[in-house]
C-alpha positions in Angstrom: -22.2 2.1 -8.2 -19.1 3.7 -10.3 -18.1 2.0 -13.5 -14.7 0.9 -11.8 -17.1 -0.8 -9.7 -18.6 -2.4 -12.4 -15.9 -3.5 -13.8 -14.3 -5.7 -10.2 -17.7 -7.1 -10.4 -17.4 -8.3 -13.8 -13.7 -9.9 -12.5 -15.5 -10.7 -9.7 -18.0 -13.1 -11.0 -15.9 -14.1 -14.1 -17.8 -12.2 -16.4 -14.9 -10.6 -17.8 -11.7 -10.9 -17.6 -10.0 -7.2 -16.5 -6.7 -8.1 -14.6 -5.5 -10.0 -17.6 -3.6 -7.0 -18.5 -1.9 -4.8 -15.8 1.9 -3.1 -14.5 2.8 -6.6 -14.8 6.2 -6.0 -15.4 9.3 -6.1 -12.8 11.4 -2.7 -13.0 14.6 -5.3 -12.2 14.8 -8.7 -13.1 18.8 -8.6 -12.7 20.7 -8.7 -9.5 17.9 -11.5 -8.2 17.9 -14.8 -6.8 15.8 -16.4 -9.8 18.0 -15.2 -12.2 20.9 -16.6 -10.4 22.9 -19.3 -11.5 26.3 -18.9 -9.9 28.2 -21.7 -8.0 28.4 -19.7 -4.6 24.6 -17.3 -5.3 26.3 -14.7 -5.8 23.1 -12.9 -7.3 24.5 -9.4 -7.7 27.5 -10.2 -9.3 26.6 -12.9 -11.5 23.8 -11.3 -13.5 24.9 -7.4 -13.2 22.9 -4.6 -14.7 25.5 -4.4 -17.8 24.0 -7.6 -18.9 20.7 -6.8 -18.7 20.4 -5.5 -21.9 22.0 -8.7 -24.0 21.0 -11.7 -21.5 18.0 -13.3 -22.1 16.3 -13.5 -18.5 15.0 -17.1 -17.4 11.8 -15.9 -14.8 10.8 -13.3 -15.8 11.4 -9.8 -17.4 11.4 -5.8 -16.7 11.1 -2.4 -18.2 9.8 1.2 -17.5 6.2 2.0 -17.5 5.8 -1.6 -18.5 2.7 -3.7 -19.2 2.2 -8.0 -19.6 -0.3 -10.0 -19.7 -0.6 -12.4 -16.3 1.5 -14.8 -17.4 4.0 -12.5 -19.0 4.0 -14.1 -22.1 4.0 -10.4 -23.9 5.2 -7.6 -22.7 5.5 -3.5 -23.4 7.4 -1.0 -22.1 9.7 1.9 -23.6 12.8 2.6 -24.5 14.2 6.1 -24.8 17.7 7.4 -25.8 18.8 11.1 -25.7 22.0 11.2 -28.5 24.6 10.9 -25.6 24.4 7.4 -23.4 26.1 5.0 -23.8 23.1 2.2 -24.0 19.4 2.7 -24.8 17.4 3.6 -21.5 15.3 0.1 -21.4 15.1 -0.4 -17.5 15.8 1.4 -14.4 19.2 1.8 -12.8 20.7 1.4 -9.5 22.9 0.0 -6.9 23.6 -3.3 -5.8 23.8 -4.3 -2.3 27.6 -4.6 -2.0 27.5 -0.7 -4.6 25.5 1.5 -2.0 27.1 2.5 1.0 23.6 1.6 2.8 22.7 -1.3 1.0 21.1 -2.1 -2.9 19.1 1.5 -4.2 17.5 2.9 -6.9 19.2 5.7 -8.5 16.2 7.2 -11.2 13.4 9.4 -10.7 9.8 8.0 -11.9 6.4 8.5 -10.5 3.1 6.0 -10.5 0.6 9.0 -11.0 -2.9 6.8 -11.4 -4.3 3.3 -11.6 -7.5 1.6 -11.1 -7.9 -1.9 -9.8 -8.8 -3.5 -12.9 -6.2 -1.1 -14.9 -8.7 0.4 -16.8 -6.6 3.6 -16.4 -3.1 4.2 -15.4 -0.4 6.9 -15.7 3.1 6.7 -14.5 6.3 9.6 -15.0 9.4 9.1 -16.0 12.3 11.6 -15.8 14.8 11.1 -18.4 18.0 13.1 -18.4 19.1 15.1 -21.7 22.8 15.2 -20.8 24.5 11.5 -20.7 23.8 9.2 -17.7 26.0 9.2 -14.8 26.4 5.6 -14.5 29.9 6.0 -13.8 29.8 8.3 -11.0 26.8 7.1 -9.2 28.8 3.7 -9.3 32.1 5.4 -8.0 31.0 8.5 -5.7 28.5 5.7 -3.8 31.4 3.3 -3.1 33.7 5.8 -1.6 31.1 6.9 0.7 31.0 5.4 4.3 27.8 3.9 6.2 28.0 7.7 8.5 27.3 9.7 5.3 24.4 9.8 3.1 23.6 8.3 -0.3 24.8 9.6 -3.7 21.6 10.4 -5.7 21.2 11.3 -9.5 20.2 15.0 -7.9 23.6 15.2 -6.3 25.3 15.0 -9.8 23.6 18.3 -10.7 22.2 16.7 -14.1 18.5 18.0 -13.5 20.2 21.6 -12.3 19.1 23.6 -15.9 16.4 21.6 -16.0 17.8 19.3 -18.8 15.4 16.4 -18.8 12.4 15.3 -20.5 8.9 14.1 -18.2 7.9 11.1 -20.4 4.5 10.4 -19.5 2.8 6.9 -19.9 -0.7 6.5 -19.9 -2.7 2.9 -20.6 -6.6 3.0 -21.1 -8.4 -0.2 -21.9 -11.6 0.3 -24.1 -12.3 -3.3 -23.1 -10.1 -6.5 -21.4 -7.8 -7.0 -24.7 -8.2 -3.7 -26.1 -5.4 -1.4 -24.5 -5.1 2.0 -25.8 -1.9 3.6 -25.1 -0.5 7.1 -24.8 3.2 8.6 -24.7 3.4 12.1 -24.2 7.0 14.0 -24.0 7.6 17.6 -22.2 11.2 19.2 -22.8 11.7 21.1 -19.7 14.9 22.6 -20.3 15.8 25.8 -22.1 17.3 24.5 -25.3 16.0 22.6 -28.2 17.2 18.5 -27.5 16.8 15.3 -29.6 14.9 12.1 -28.4 15.1 8.6 -29.7 11.3 7.3 -28.1 10.7 3.5 -28.7 8.0 2.1 -27.1 8.8 -2.0 -27.4 6.8 -5.3 -27.4 8.1 -8.3 -26.7 8.2 -12.1 -25.5 9.7 -13.6 -22.4 12.2 -15.7 -23.3 10.2 -19.5 -22.6 11.5 -21.5 -25.9 15.1 -21.3 -24.8 15.1 -23.4 -22.1 12.2 -25.7 -23.2 13.4 -27.0 -26.8 9.9 -28.3 -27.5 8.1 -25.3 -26.7 7.0 -23.2 -29.7 8.6 -20.2 -30.5 6.3 -16.8 -30.5 6.4 -13.9 -33.1 6.3 -10.7 -33.9 5.9 -9.4 -37.8 4.5 -6.8 -40.0 0.9 -7.4 -40.4 -0.1 -4.5 -42.3 -0.5 -0.9 -42.6 -3.5 1.6 -43.1 -4.1 5.6 -43.6 -6.4 7.4 -40.9 -6.7 10.7 -41.8 -3.3 12.1 -42.3 -1.2 9.4 -40.5 -0.1 6.3 -41.4 -0.5 3.0 -39.1 1.7 0.2 -38.9 0.4 -3.2 -37.6 2.4 -5.7 -35.8 0.9 -9.3 -35.2 1.9 -10.6 -32.3 1.4 -15.0 -32.0 1.9 -16.9 -28.9 0.6 -21.0 -28.7 -1.0 -19.5 -25.4 -1.9 -16.7 -25.5 -3.2 -16.4 -29.1 -2.7 -13.5 -31.3 -2.5 -9.4 -30.6 -2.1 -6.8 -33.3 -0.3 -3.4 -32.0 -1.4 -0.4 -33.7 1.5 2.4 -34.1 0.8 6.2 -35.4 3.3 7.6 -37.7 6.2 5.5 -36.6 9.9 6.1 -38.1 11.0 2.7 -38.3 10.2 -0.7 -37.3 12.3 -2.8 -35.7 12.8 -6.2 -35.0 15.4 -8.6 -33.5 15.2 -11.8 -31.2 15.2 -12.0 -27.5 18.4 -13.9 -27.5 21.4 -14.3 -25.3 24.3 -12.3 -26.7 27.1 -15.3 -25.6 29.9 -13.2 -27.5 29.4 -9.9 -26.0 29.2 -11.7 -22.6 31.1 -14.8 -22.6 33.5 -14.5 -25.6 32.1 -17.8 -27.0 29.6 -18.1 -30.5 26.3 -16.9 -30.4 23.6 -19.2 -31.4 21.8 -16.6 -33.2 22.2 -13.9 -35.2 19.7 -11.6 -33.5 20.1 -10.7 -30.2 18.3 -8.8 -27.3 21.1 -6.1 -27.5 20.1 -5.9 -31.0 17.8 -2.3 -31.5 20.5 -0.7 -28.7 23.2 -1.5 -31.0 21.2 -0.3 -34.5 20.1 2.8 -32.5 23.6 3.6 -30.6 26.0 2.1 -32.5 24.4 2.4 -35.9 25.0 -1.6 -36.4 22.2 -1.9 -39.6 23.0 -6.1 -39.4 22.1 -6.0 -35.5 18.2 -5.6 -36.6 16.4 -8.2 -38.9 15.9 -7.8 -42.5 12.5 -9.5 -42.8 10.7 -7.9 -39.9 9.9 -10.6 -37.7 11.6 -11.4 -34.6 10.5 -11.8 -31.2 11.3 -8.4 -29.5 10.0 -4.9 -31.6 10.7 -1.6 -31.2 8.8 1.5 -33.2 11.6 3.7 -33.3 10.6 7.9 -33.2 13.3 10.7 -33.6 12.4 13.8 -32.3 14.2 17.1 -32.0 11.8 18.6 -29.2 12.4 22.6 -28.8 12.2 24.2 -25.4 9.1 23.9 -23.2 7.7 21.9 -26.5 5.8 18.6 -25.9 5.5 15.8 -28.6 2.9 12.6 -28.3 2.5 9.1 -30.1 -0.7 6.8 -29.8 -0.3 3.3 -30.2 -3.1 0.6 -29.4 -2.9 -3.1 -28.7 -5.6 -5.1 -29.4 -7.1 -8.4 -30.4 -8.6 -7.3 -33.3 -6.7 -6.8 -36.4 -9.6 -5.2 -38.4 -9.5 -1.1 -36.8 -10.4 0.8 -39.0 -9.9 3.7 -37.1 -7.6 2.8 -34.1 -6.5 6.5 -33.2 -9.8 8.6 -34.3 -12.3 10.2 -31.9 -12.8 7.2 -29.5 -9.3 7.0 -28.7 -9.3 10.6 -26.8 -13.0 9.5 -25.7 -11.8 6.8 -24.0 -8.9 8.5 -22.1 -11.1 11.2 -21.0 -14.2 8.7 -19.7 -11.6 6.4 -18.0 -9.4 8.9 -16.1 -13.1 10.3 -15.3 -14.5 6.9 -14.0 -11.0 6.6 -11.9 -11.8 10.5 -10.3 -15.5 9.0 -9.7 -14.2 5.5 -8.4 -11.2 7.3 -6.0 -13.7 10.2 -4.7 -15.6 7.4 -2.5 -12.8 6.7 -0.4 -11.8 10.4 0.6 -13.5 12.0 3.3 -15.2 15.3 2.4 -12.8 17.4 4.1 -9.8 16.1 2.5 -7.6 18.8 1.1 -6.5 18.5 -2.6 -2.9 18.0 -1.0 -3.8 15.4 1.1 -6.5 13.6 -2.0 -3.3 13.7 -4.1 -1.1 11.8 -1.5 -3.6 9.2 -1.1 -3.9 8.9 -4.7 -0.3 8.3 -5.5 -0.7 6.0 -2.8 -3.3 4.1 -4.0 -1.7 4.1 -7.6 1.7 2.8 -6.4 0.2 -0.2 -4.6 -1.5 -1.3 -7.6 1.8 -0.4 -10.0 3.9 -2.2 -7.8 1.8 -5.4 -8.6 4.5 -8.1 -10.3 4.2 -11.2 -12.2 6.7 -13.5 -10.1 7.7 -16.9 -11.2 10.1 -19.5 -9.6 10.0 -23.0 -9.6 12.7 -23.7 -7.2 13.1 -27.5 -7.9 13.6 -26.4 -11.8 16.1 -23.4 -10.8 18.1 -25.9 -7.9 18.5 -28.9 -11.0 18.8 -26.5 -13.8 17.3 -27.1 -17.6 17.3 -29.8 -19.5 19.0 -27.3 -22.3 21.1 -25.7 -20.4 24.7 -26.2 -18.8 24.5 -27.8 -15.0 24.0 -25.0 -12.4 27.3 -26.7 -9.9 25.8 -25.0 -7.5 28.1 -25.2 -4.1 25.5 -22.9 -1.9 21.8 -24.0 -2.9 19.8 -21.7 -1.3 16.6 -22.3 -0.8 16.8 -26.7 -1.1 14.3 -27.1 1.5 12.1 -25.6 -0.5 11.6 -27.5 -3.7 7.8 -27.6 -3.9 7.6 -24.0 -4.2 5.6 -23.2 -7.5 5.6 -19.3 -7.9 3.4 -18.2 -11.3 1.3 -15.2 -9.8 0.8 -11.8 -9.7 1.9 -10.6 -6.4 1.6 -7.3 -4.5 5.6 -6.4 -4.3 7.2 -4.3 -1.5 9.1 -2.6 -4.3 9.4 -3.7 -7.9 12.8 -2.3 -8.1 14.5 -3.1 -5.0 12.1 -5.7 -3.6 11.1 -7.2 -6.9 10.3 -10.4 -5.0 6.7 -11.0 -2.2 8.0 -10.7 1.1 5.1 -12.6 3.3 5.0 -10.1 6.3 5.2 -6.8 4.0 2.0 -8.4 2.2 -0.1 -8.6 5.1 0.1 -5.0 5.3 -0.3 -4.5 1.7 -3.7 -5.8 1.6 -5.1 -3.4 4.2 -5.3 -0.4 2.0 -5.8 -3.0 -1.2 -8.7 -4.1 0.2 -10.4 -1.0 0.5 -10.5 -0.6 -3.2 -10.1 -4.0 -4.5 -10.9 -6.9 -2.1 -10.6 -9.5 -3.8 -7.0 -9.1 -4.9 -6.2 -8.5 -1.5 -7.9 -11.7 -0.4 -6.2 -14.0 -3.3 -2.7 -12.3 -1.6 -3.6 -13.7 1.9 -4.6 -17.1 -0.2 -2.0 -17.4 -2.3 0.8 -17.4 1.0 -1.1 -19.7 2.5 -1.7 -22.8 -0.5 0.4 -25.8 -0.9 2.7 -24.9 -3.5 3.5 -21.9 -1.2 3.3 -22.8 2.6 6.2 -25.6 3.4 5.0 -28.9 3.8 5.6 -28.5 7.6 3.3 -25.2 8.1 6.1 -22.3 7.6 5.2 -19.6 5.2 8.1 -18.5 2.8 9.5 -15.3 3.9 11.5 -14.2 0.8 13.7 -15.5 -1.8 17.3 -14.6 -0.4 16.0 -17.0 2.5 12.3 -18.4 2.2 13.5 -19.7 5.9 14.0 -16.8 8.0 11.1 -16.4 10.1 9.0 -13.0 9.8 5.9 -11.9 12.6 3.1 -14.4 11.9 0.6 -11.2 10.8 -1.2 -13.1 8.5 -4.3 -13.9 10.5 -4.2 -10.3 11.3 -4.6 -9.6 7.6 -7.1 -12.2 6.8 -9.2 -10.5 9.8 -8.8 -7.2 8.8 -9.5 -7.5 5.2 -12.6 -9.6 6.1 -13.7 -6.6 7.9 -13.1 -3.8 5.5 -14.9 -6.1 2.8 -17.7 -6.5 5.3 -18.0 -2.5 6.2 -17.2 -0.9 2.6 -19.0 -3.4 0.5 -21.3 -5.3 2.9 -20.1 -9.0 1.7 -19.1 -10.9 4.4 -17.1 -13.7 2.4 -16.8 -16.8 5.1 -15.3 -19.2 2.2 -12.6 -17.1 2.2 -11.9 -16.0 5.9 -12.5 -20.5 6.9 -10.2 -21.4 3.5 -7.4 -18.8 5.5 -8.0 -19.9 8.7 -7.8 -23.6 8.1 -4.6 -23.4 6.4 -2.9 -20.9 8.8 -3.9 -24.1 11.8 -0.6 -25.8 10.1 1.3 -22.5 10.6 0.5 -21.9 14.1 1.5 -25.8 14.8 4.3 -24.6 13.3 5.7 -21.8 15.7 4.4 -23.7 18.7 6.5 -26.7 17.1 9.6 -25.0 15.9 9.5 -21.9 18.0 9.4 -22.6 21.6 12.5 -23.9 22.8 11.6 -24.9 26.4 7.9 -25.5 25.9 7.1 -22.9 28.2 4.8 -20.6 25.6 8.1 -18.2 25.6 8.9 -17.6 22.1 12.1 -17.3 20.0 11.3 -16.4 16.3 14.9 -15.5 15.3 14.8 -12.3 12.8 11.5 -11.5 13.0 11.7 -8.7 10.5 13.4 -6.0 12.7 16.8 -6.9 11.4 19.3 -4.8 13.6 17.6 -3.5 16.1 19.1 -5.5 18.7 22.6 -6.4 20.2 23.0 -9.7 18.3 21.8 -10.7 14.8 18.8 -12.6 16.5 18.5 -15.1 13.1 22.1 -16.5 13.8 23.1 -18.5 16.9 24.0 -16.4 19.4 28.4 -16.2 20.1 27.7 -17.2 24.0 25.3 -20.3 23.5 21.9 -20.1 24.9 18.5 -18.6 23.5 16.8 -15.8 23.6 13.5 -15.4 25.0 11.9 -12.6 22.5 9.7 -9.9 23.9 7.8 -9.6 20.4 8.4 -13.3 19.3 6.3 -14.7 22.1 3.8 -11.4 21.8 3.3 -11.9 18.1 2.0 -15.4 19.1 -0.4 -13.7 21.4 -1.4 -11.2 18.9 -1.9 -14.6 16.7 -4.1 -16.6 19.1 -6.4 -13.3 19.6 -6.4 -12.9 15.6 -7.0 -16.4 15.3 -9.6 -16.8 17.9 -11.6 -13.3 16.2 -11.7 -15.6 13.1 -13.3 -18.7 14.8 -15.9 -16.8 16.9 -16.8 -15.1 13.2 -17.2 -18.8 11.8 -19.1 -20.0 14.8 -21.7 -18.0 14.3 -22.6 -20.0 11.3 -20.9 -23.4 12.4 -21.0 -24.3 16.1 -17.9 -26.7 15.5 -15.8 -23.7 15.5 -16.7 -22.7 19.2 -14.2 -25.3 20.1 -11.6 -24.0 18.1 -12.6 -20.5 19.9 -11.6 -22.4 23.2 -8.6 -23.9 22.1 -7.2 -20.1 20.9 -8.4 -18.5 24.4 -6.4 -21.2 26.4 -3.5 -20.6 24.1 -3.6 -16.6 24.4 -3.8 -17.4 28.4 -0.7 -19.5 28.9 0.7 -17.0 26.5 -0.2 -14.1 27.9 1.5 -15.4 31.5 4.4 -16.8 30.5 5.2 -12.7 29.1 4.8 -11.8 33.1 6.0 -15.8 34.6 8.5 -18.0 32.9 9.5 -21.0 35.5 10.9 -19.7 38.5 13.2 -17.3 38.0 12.8 -13.3 38.8 13.7 -12.4 35.0 10.5 -12.5 32.9 9.9 -10.8 29.7 8.5 -7.6 31.9 11.0 -6.0 34.3 8.9 -4.1 37.0 11.7 -2.0 38.0 11.8 -0.1 34.2 8.5 -0.8 33.3 8.7 -2.0 29.8 9.2 -5.4 28.0 12.9 -6.6 27.1 14.2 -9.5 25.4 16.1 -12.2 28.2 19.1 -13.8 27.2 19.3 -16.9 28.9 23.0 -18.5 29.0 23.9 -22.6 28.4 24.1 -22.6 32.7 20.5 -21.6 32.8 21.7 -17.6 34.3 18.9 -15.3 32.9 19.7 -11.4 32.2 17.6 -9.0 30.7 18.9 -7.1 27.2 17.7 -3.6 28.6 17.0 -2.0 24.6 14.4 0.3 25.2 12.6 -1.1 20.8 9.9 -1.8 19.3 10.7 -4.9 20.8 9.1 -4.1 24.1 5.8 -2.0 22.6 4.9 -5.6 20.3 3.2 -6.5 23.5 0.6 -3.6 23.0 -0.7 -5.7 19.8 -2.2 -8.5 21.3 -5.3 -7.0 22.3 -9.4 -8.2 21.6 -12.8 -7.2 22.8 -15.4 -9.8 23.2 -18.8 -7.8 23.7 -21.8 -9.3 25.1 -23.1 -9.6 21.2 -20.4 -11.9 20.0 -20.8 -13.7 23.7 -24.5 -14.4 23.0 -23.6 -16.2 19.8 -21.1 -18.8 21.1 -23.1 -20.3 24.1 -20.9 -23.1 24.6 -17.3 -20.6 24.3 -19.1 -18.3 26.6 -19.6 -21.3 29.4 -15.6 -22.9 28.6 -14.7 -19.1 29.0 -16.3 -18.8 32.2 -15.4 -22.3 33.9 -11.5 -21.3 32.4 -11.9 -17.9 34.7 -13.6 -19.8 37.7 -11.0 -22.4 37.7 -7.8 -21.2 36.5 -7.2 -17.8 38.6 -3.0 -18.6 38.2 -3.5 -17.8 34.8 -5.2 -14.0 35.4 -2.4 -12.7 37.0 -0.8 -9.8 35.4 -3.1 -10.0 32.6 -6.1 -7.8 31.6 -8.6 -8.7 33.5 -11.7 -10.8 32.2 -14.3 -10.2 34.5 -14.3 -6.5 35.1 -16.8 -5.5 32.3 -15.3 -1.9 30.2 -17.8 -0.1 27.9 -20.8 -1.4 27.1 -20.3 -4.7 29.3 -17.2 -5.5 27.0 -14.9 -7.6 27.5 -10.7 -7.6 26.9 -8.3 -10.2 26.3 -4.8 -8.2 26.6 -1.3 -9.1 27.7 -1.2 -6.0 29.2 -3.1 -4.5 31.8 -4.3 -1.1 32.7 -0.7 -0.6 35.1 1.4 -2.1 32.7 -0.6 0.0 30.0 0.2 3.3 31.6 3.8 2.7 31.9 4.8 1.5 28.6 2.4 4.6 27.2 4.9 6.6 29.1 7.5 5.6 27.4 6.0 5.3 24.3 4.3 8.6 24.3 7.3 10.7 25.4 8.9 13.1 23.0 12.2 12.2 24.5 11.9 8.2 23.7 9.9 7.5 21.4 7.3 9.8 20.1 8.4 11.7 17.4 6.6 15.0 15.3 6.2 12.1 12.8 5.1 9.1 14.3 6.7 6.7 16.9 10.5 5.4 16.3 12.1 2.2 16.7 14.1 2.5 19.3 14.1 5.3 22.2 15.5 8.5 21.8 17.0 7.9 25.5 19.5 5.4 23.7 21.0 8.6 22.1 22.7 9.7 25.1 22.4 6.2 27.2 23.4 3.7 24.4 23.2 0.4 25.7 26.4 -1.4 26.4 26.8 -5.0 26.8 29.8 -7.2 27.3 30.4 -10.8 25.7 33.0 -12.9 25.5 35.5 -9.9 25.2 33.9 -8.2 23.2 31.9 -4.8 23.5 28.1 -4.7 21.8 26.6 -1.6 21.3 23.3 0.1 20.4 22.5 3.7 20.0 19.8 5.5 18.8 20.1 6.5 14.8 18.0 8.5 13.7 18.4 7.9 10.1 20.4 5.2 8.3 21.8 2.6 9.9 25.9 2.6 10.6 26.1 -1.5 11.0 26.1 -3.7 8.2 23.5 -6.3 9.8 21.1 -7.7 7.2 22.3 -5.7 4.5 22.6 -2.2 6.3 20.0 -0.2 5.1 17.2 -1.7 7.1 17.6 0.2 9.9 15.4 -0.3 12.7 17.4 1.6 15.6 15.6 5.2 15.0 13.7 5.2 11.7 9.7 5.5 11.8 8.3 2.8 10.0 4.7 2.9 9.1 3.4 -1.3 9.5 4.5 -1.1 13.5 2.8 2.5 13.6 -0.1 1.2 12.0 -0.6 -2.1 14.4 0.0 0.8 17.7 -3.1 3.4 16.5 -5.1 -0.1 15.7 -4.0 -1.1 19.2 -4.8 1.6 20.9 -8.4 2.0 19.1 -8.7 -1.5 20.8 -7.9 -0.3 24.2 -10.2 2.9 23.8 -13.3 0.8 23.1 -13.2 -0.8 26.7 -11.5 1.2 28.5 -13.9 4.5 27.2 -13.1 8.2 27.3 -12.2 8.2 31.3 -9.2 6.6 30.4 -6.2 9.3 29.8 -2.8 9.9 30.1 -0.4 12.1 29.3 0.2 13.3 25.8 3.1 13.9 25.2 4.2 12.6 28.4 5.5 15.4 31.1 3.0 18.1 29.0 0.3 17.7 31.6 -2.4 17.4 28.9 -4.4 14.5 29.1 -6.0 12.3 26.1 -8.2 9.2 25.8 -6.4 6.3 23.6 -8.7 7.0 20.7 -7.6 10.6 20.1 -4.2 9.9 20.9 -4.4 7.1 18.3 -5.7 9.9 15.8 -2.7 12.0 16.7 -0.4 9.3 16.2 -2.1 9.6 12.6 -1.6 12.6 11.8 1.7 13.2 12.5 2.6 9.7 10.0 0.1 11.7 7.6 2.1 15.1 7.9 5.3 13.4 6.9 3.9 13.5 2.8 1.7 16.4 3.8 2.9 20.6 2.8 2.7 22.0 5.8 2.4 25.6 6.6 6.1 26.1 4.8 4.6 24.1 1.4 7.2 21.7 2.4 6.9 18.1 3.1 9.2 16.2 5.6 9.7 13.5 3.6 11.6 15.3 1.1 13.9 17.0 3.9 16.8 18.5 2.1 16.0 17.8 -1.3 15.3 21.6 -2.6 14.0 20.5 -5.8 11.1 18.1 -4.6 10.1 21.1 -2.6 9.5 24.0 -4.4 10.2 23.1 -8.2 6.6 23.0 -9.9 7.2 19.9 -11.7 8.6 18.0 -9.1 6.8 19.4 -5.4 3.3 17.3 -5.9 4.8 14.0 -7.0 4.9 11.2 -4.4 7.1 8.7 -3.5 6.4 5.9 -0.7 9.9 5.5 1.0 10.8 2.0 3.2 10.9 3.7 6.4 11.7 7.7 7.6 13.8 10.0 9.4 13.0 9.2 13.7 13.6 13.0 13.9 12.9 14.7 10.2 10.8 12.8 8.4 12.7 12.7 5.7 12.5 9.7 3.4 15.0 6.4 3.7 15.4 3.2 2.4 13.4 2.0 -0.9 11.7 4.7 -2.2 9.3 3.4 -4.2 8.3 0.7 -1.1 4.6 1.9 -1.8 3.8 -1.8 0.1 3.6 -1.1 3.3 4.2 2.5 3.8 0.9 2.5 1.1 -0.9 2.3 5.1 -0.7 6.0 4.5 -3.8 5.9 2.2 -5.7 4.2 5.0 -5.2 6.6 7.8 -5.7 9.5 5.2 -8.9 7.6 4.9 -9.7 6.8 8.8 -8.6 10.3 9.9 -9.2 13.0 6.9 
């Protein structure tokens, strides 16, 4: 057992609270729903970036390379000033949805280099320009671009052309759970000596302004000591519930204090309640306003100011230490560097366990940064909907006309959650999170399980059984993948760690029963086991906005919605069968989901007496079906991911499993013999496959071959970098649908969307998405387990070369991995067209994990730090290295 695994075991058994401190600070709190107290729900306009330095947040905090405790009472991050910027660089900058030509978009370069699950070692890199940061140019240039043009990025301004920037490395190493060593190393990459102000900052989240009865915490100078030839200043922090900690600062230039209070005069033209404000240190550094900082050195926000001139190619390093011990006599002695070296070595030993022996150094780096991104993207998330809607007692009434999420007043979020991205998506997203937990389960199954447990708790899940989607609209409907996530996490922990956490599995199963019932009661309009899930996370993939009412009335019978429910049934069946091995009462539940699946699978191919089913025999593909109010039905023949989702509903039953659940087996056999009508056009349950296995699947062998013929065609779905979300067939053959005089059209778009539906930067009309590709790979492996090596199809289609389904799954995995790996020309497809990342030695091994990828080139698109579900690359590398 490695040292990191020992720490995780201590945390799991509640011996040591290794996760109390971590990278839980958001990278954007402004422009979020939580901070929006506007009349009409205009979150991006109500709290813009320009307010962030001057306005106390209500629900959380943000910063650069920051950490906090697990309830975000005390925060630490860095601030920077190059002597030219109009404001301190205290947080990451980017564009709001209306400002970006493809929606909200971060405009900085920062990288998660390393992290361990206990956060005993963490490393972050921020690239800070030496010229004035081009805030206005970035806003103006993107505002003037159309949706058909690429985004205007920070590199496009030319500000990095001469390497006029600082590399700012921030590292943390824990000596113990309550003793955190901090090292900040700055390198001048430019050709001239340049000034830099570095301000490590410690502050309290403002809780006292919203509740006047709460005790206000404080920061103050505690002491100063000498250590060798350096002076060490000690700052005391005292919080009524967190207790006391001391920040040791080696050789600071100045000690600056202010209050984390809103500057009402600057923002709203009214008198300030405090003389010292959130932007006080900013005003002192930038404008030389001495009265902006507290003269008696006490407050709720503190910075140690370091003023440097750094020569070309030279570096500077500072050390700090945040500890529960106020009596350290040598905080930065030999022990300091020893602990850093030890934690780095321990991180290497830990991750070595998850890297295949034959893995190249380049792929080891990709996998390591993917894991780091997943761990850095943890965030403290606080949102109490009822309090947010009603407003605080000491604040003006919100006077909302748009009462977002008012049907979710039970929702009470106060947790460390896995975010899709801490800048572009600094809020939990339910279906994203179900994918995050797979690679997280590999390195930290306890945290992964906690994530799934939280989503199904009564203070998250709606009383009617719906799982909250995301803060912009908790009632949106996301694919029901949480049973799959729970089952896979259980399997991964059992496989890697030898533990079978049945308590977790049973607990989640019981709550998912409520969610499954919600789906059956709310999303099956005709009561015929065909589902109308609506949005289902696939944004603009179809002709219509699937979360809104159709313009002509009627409804969509959705191939993906129905297939997701088939998959859901099989996932619940798998869990019930596992639990039934120790508790026979679950055999009845297994029978229930077995029968549910059969009804859904049958409905996929037979809906009433109509000839228009979800399966189109002529094309050999599944489509959505539009049902008009008068009863007419028509296929919407868009060849998209919608028609591939039926592959996901597959489950193998082995003789070993069936032998352990005799009551279920008898019920299954009875159903097979007595309900032959439910077997038509679904995979045969009587014919035994490899090893006498049986298969439950929506797709039989004939349908499987016909779907794969399109999916594996390089002129349709198969890209050099995975499976496209829309067939390239529609590049020359757009799908056109006339509705009430309006012509609606779907074209193949390899990159960004040209439609504004769902914000415009969420594009399922061609690009490659990791979560769906991952499910395709898993499904192919399931089919291979039943069909064996003898079942082969052409790969690629029309190549004359045949492979079995496991080989094809491995090939698709390799295409996805190729997005990030250096090719023979030492180029990474993810950075297609970005020369700096391809050739500069200080950039070329830095990896960011985008939201989705160009269907033709593999270039990264959308949110560029959405390690969340793109972090699945770490699992693919582990499985296929």
